[in-house]
Kinemage of the C-alpha trace (Angstrom):
@kinemage 1
@onewidth
@group {chain A} dominant
@subgroup {mainchain}
@vectorlist {calphas} color= white
{ca met a 1} P -118.716 18.874 184.650
{ca lys a 2} L -117.061 21.759 186.350
{ca ser a 3} L -116.492 21.658 190.059
{ca ile a 4} L -117.902 24.390 192.195
{ca phe a 5} L -114.726 24.231 194.233
{ca pro a 6} L -111.859 24.063 191.783
{ca leu a 7} L -108.775 22.435 193.293
{ca lys a 8} L -105.755 24.517 192.873
{ca arg a 9} L -102.447 22.682 193.128
{ca gln a 10} L -100.334 24.381 195.730
{ca glu a 11} L -96.562 24.034 195.523
{ca pro a 12} L -94.963 22.847 198.774
{ca ser a 13} L -92.926 25.425 200.621
{ca thr a 14} L -89.153 25.084 200.959
{ca ser a 15} L -89.527 23.940 204.558
{ca gln a 16} L -92.076 21.295 203.505
{ca lys a 17} L -89.692 20.067 200.799
{ca thr a 18} L -86.846 19.905 203.327
{ca leu a 19} L -89.034 18.039 205.789
{ca ser a 20} L -90.059 15.560 203.098
{ca met a 21} L -86.427 15.012 202.098
{ca asn a 22} L -85.423 14.511 205.744
{ca lys a 23} L -88.193 11.932 206.190
{ca phe a 24} L -86.985 10.158 203.055
{ca leu a 25} L -83.399 10.087 204.322
{ca leu a 26} L -84.462 8.929 207.752
{ca ile a 27} L -86.713 6.146 206.479
{ca phe a 28} L -84.559 4.844 203.662
{ca leu a 29} L -80.967 5.620 204.564
{ca leu a 30} L -80.883 5.160 208.339
{ca pro a 31} L -80.820 1.353 208.124
{ca phe a 32} L -77.758 1.602 205.876
{ca ala a 33} L -76.025 3.998 208.263
{ca ser a 34} L -76.435 1.588 211.154
{ca leu a 35} L -75.241 -1.290 208.985
{ca ser a 36} L -72.157 0.755 208.174
{ca gln a 37} L -71.393 1.308 211.891
{ca asn a 38} L -72.098 -2.350 212.587
{ca asp a 39} L -69.816 -3.403 209.712
{ca ala a 40} L -67.082 -1.094 211.011
{ca glu a 41} L -67.357 -2.566 214.506
{ca lys a 42} L -67.190 -6.102 213.095
{ca ala a 43} L -64.084 -5.211 211.071
{ca ile a 44} L -62.455 -3.560 214.103
{ca his a 45} L -63.173 -6.575 216.286
{ca gln a 46} L -61.851 -8.883 213.575
{ca thr a 47} L -58.581 -6.895 213.493
{ca ile a 48} L -58.227 -7.160 217.272
{ca asn a 49} L -59.019 -10.892 217.243
{ca gln a 50} L -56.519 -11.470 214.443
{ca thr a 51} L -53.862 -9.738 216.533
{ca leu a 52} L -54.502 -12.127 219.435
{ca ala a 53} L -54.682 -15.159 217.131
{ca ile a 54} L -51.255 -14.386 215.694
{ca ile a 55} L -49.451 -13.779 218.992
{ca ser a 56} L -51.072 -16.833 220.619
{ca gly a 57} L -49.694 -20.301 220.108
{ca asp a 58} L -48.007 -23.285 221.691
{ca lys a 59} L -44.291 -23.739 222.281
{ca gly a 60} L -42.460 -24.216 218.999
{ca glu a 61} L -45.312 -22.753 216.949
{ca ala a 62} L -44.183 -20.128 214.440
{ca arg a 63} L -46.206 -16.917 214.281
{ca asp a 64} L -47.329 -15.162 211.093
{ca trp a 65} L -45.471 -11.907 211.704
{ca ala a 66} L -45.902 -10.767 208.084
{ca thr a 67} L -49.690 -10.702 208.530
{ca phe a 68} L -49.267 -9.224 212.019
{ca arg a 69} L -47.408 -6.240 210.545
{ca thr a 70} L -50.305 -5.514 208.140
{ca leu a 71} L -52.659 -4.973 211.089
{ca phe a 72} L -50.732 -1.868 212.157
{ca thr a 73} L -49.978 1.530 210.655
{ca glu a 74} L -46.408 2.201 209.600
{ca lys a 75} L -45.601 4.249 212.738
{ca ala a 76} L -47.718 2.241 215.216
{ca gln a 77} L -46.526 2.103 218.814
{ca phe a 78} L -46.751 -0.405 221.650
{ca his a 79} L -46.666 1.060 225.154
{ca ile a 80} L -45.572 -1.314 227.885
{ca leu a 81} L -46.075 -0.369 231.522
{ca gln a 82} L -43.440 -1.929 233.778
{ca arg a 83} L -43.606 -1.985 237.538
{ca asn a 84} L -40.824 -2.936 239.886
{ca pro a 85} L -42.460 -4.997 242.667
{ca lys a 86} L -39.677 -3.930 245.071
{ca asp a 87} L -40.284 -0.205 244.397
{ca thr a 88} L -42.377 1.147 247.271
{ca thr a 89} L -43.016 4.412 245.388
{ca lys a 90} L -45.004 2.422 242.797
{ca thr a 91} L -43.181 4.166 239.979
{ca ile a 92} L -44.132 2.953 236.514
{ca lys a 93} L -41.655 2.814 233.678
{ca ile a 94} L -43.273 3.317 230.263
{ca ile a 95} L -41.510 1.647 227.366
{ca ser a 96} L -42.648 2.624 223.863
{ca ile a 97} L -41.611 0.479 220.926
{ca asp a 98} L -42.554 0.080 217.279
{ca val a 99} L -43.969 -3.031 215.620
{ca glu a 100} L -40.568 -4.291 214.428
{ca thr a 101} L -39.107 -4.066 217.935
{ca phe a 102} L -42.129 -5.903 219.343
{ca val a 103} L -41.776 -8.686 216.756
{ca ala a 104} L -37.999 -8.938 217.313
{ca asn a 105} L -38.447 -9.300 221.085
{ca ala a 106} L -41.770 -11.085 221.494
{ca gly a 107} L -41.413 -13.357 218.462
{ca pro a 108} L -38.593 -15.598 219.709
{ca asn a 109} L -39.987 -15.530 223.269
{ca tyr a 110} L -43.496 -16.581 222.199
{ca glu a 111} L -42.180 -19.315 219.915
{ca lys a 112} L -39.771 -20.676 222.551
{ca asn a 113} L -42.128 -20.490 225.562
{ca gly a 114} L -45.593 -20.448 224.036
{ca phe a 115} L -48.080 -17.700 224.780
{ca leu a 116} L -51.866 -17.809 224.810
{ca glu a 117} L -54.008 -14.696 225.150
{ca thr a 118} L -57.798 -14.833 225.139
{ca glu a 119} L -60.311 -12.009 225.053
{ca thr a 120} L -62.866 -12.093 227.880
{ca asp a 121} L -64.712 -8.826 227.179
{ca tyr a 122} L -64.431 -5.786 224.942
{ca val a 123} L -65.965 -2.388 224.239
{ca ile a 124} L -65.589 -0.421 221.003
{ca his a 125} L -65.887 3.358 220.918
{ca leu a 126} L -66.203 4.513 217.327
{ca phe a 127} L -66.392 7.909 215.696
{ca asn a 128} L -66.147 8.221 211.934
{ca lys a 129} L -62.729 6.770 211.032
{ca val a 130} L -61.273 6.584 214.542
{ca ala a 131} L -61.842 3.831 217.093
{ca his a 132} L -60.777 3.055 220.636
{ca val a 133} L -61.130 -0.497 221.926
{ca glu a 134} L -60.902 -1.637 225.525
{ca gln a 135} L -60.322 -5.380 225.771
{ca lys a 136} L -60.079 -7.542 228.886
{ca tyr a 137} L -57.895 -10.607 228.492
{ca thr a 138} L -56.519 -13.638 230.227
{ca ala a 139} L -53.136 -14.986 229.212
{ca glu a 140} L -50.853 -17.887 229.947
{ca gln a 141} L -47.120 -18.360 229.507
{ca asn a 142} L -44.827 -20.953 231.087
{ca gly a 143} L -47.660 -22.181 233.298
{ca lys a 144} L -48.289 -18.705 234.707
{ca gln a 145} L -51.721 -17.175 234.245
{ca phe a 146} L -52.429 -13.481 234.315
{ca glu a 147} L -55.024 -10.990 233.175
{ca gly a 148} L -55.208 -7.391 232.103
{ca val a 149} L -56.731 -4.828 229.794
{ca asn a 150} L -55.543 -3.908 226.295
{ca tyr a 151} L -56.239 -0.437 224.929
{ca tyr a 152} L -56.156 -0.169 221.150
{ca gln a 153} L -56.443 2.938 218.991
{ca leu a 154} L -57.330 2.288 215.359
{ca val a 155} L -57.916 4.330 212.210
{ca phe a 156} L -59.646 3.468 208.967
{ca asp a 157} L -57.166 4.231 206.189
{ca gly a 158} L -59.692 3.968 203.348
{ca glu a 159} L -59.100 0.235 202.908
{ca lys a 160} L -59.087 -1.344 206.353
{ca trp a 161} L -58.917 -0.671 210.073
{ca arg a 162} L -55.330 -0.501 211.317
{ca ile a 163} L -53.941 -0.253 214.823
{ca thr a 164} L -52.007 2.937 215.586
{ca ser a 165} L -51.357 2.243 219.253
{ca leu a 166} L -51.600 -0.620 221.719
{ca thr a 167} L -51.139 -0.154 225.464
{ca trp a 168} L -51.844 -2.763 228.094
{ca asp a 169} L -51.893 -2.918 231.840
{ca glu a 170} L -52.406 -5.553 234.500
{ca pro a 171} L -54.231 -5.243 237.799
{ca asp a 172} L -52.361 -4.690 241.039
{ca ala a 173} L -53.261 -4.423 244.724
{ca asp a 174} L -54.483 -0.838 244.323
{ca his a 175} L -56.199 -1.383 240.955
{ca pro a 176} L -58.138 -4.645 240.730
{ca met a 177} L -59.394 -6.004 237.437
{ca pro a 178} L -62.610 -4.196 236.479
{ca glu a 179} L -65.685 -6.410 236.458
{ca lys a 180} L -67.071 -4.591 233.469
{ca leu a 181} L -65.465 -2.324 230.904
């Protein structure tokens, strides 16, 4: 039986095809994209936590400096802000060192005196293969307790997230510890 109204198949326009493809990508690939960001943030946080785990320990406890070195890029830098409490101009001296210099100086000190650093809060800012992490911490050494904020820059080198830069600062009378990062 022939229809009075024959149905003619109409090809979708280019814009309809594009819209359909975009819907497909949105529905099926978006969950994977968010998993990827979530996985990246987990890996970044794991790198930061591993850094703290290695530098922290009791008196006499050896640190795993070989693993510590693998968390950083070859040319990574530590930036230490030093204040002289007697300096009324509040001048800050910035000391920049590489990983080997940090290990050579901090290693014997941490093993001899102990050093414990604990994360209290963190925020990760991530774009593609670059990340910035703000991390509040409390620390203890020789019975003294202090707090501050670490600022990490990391890159994904195709295999893992590595730290390119670490700078930290402590609160002072003019700059109290932030409640929230």
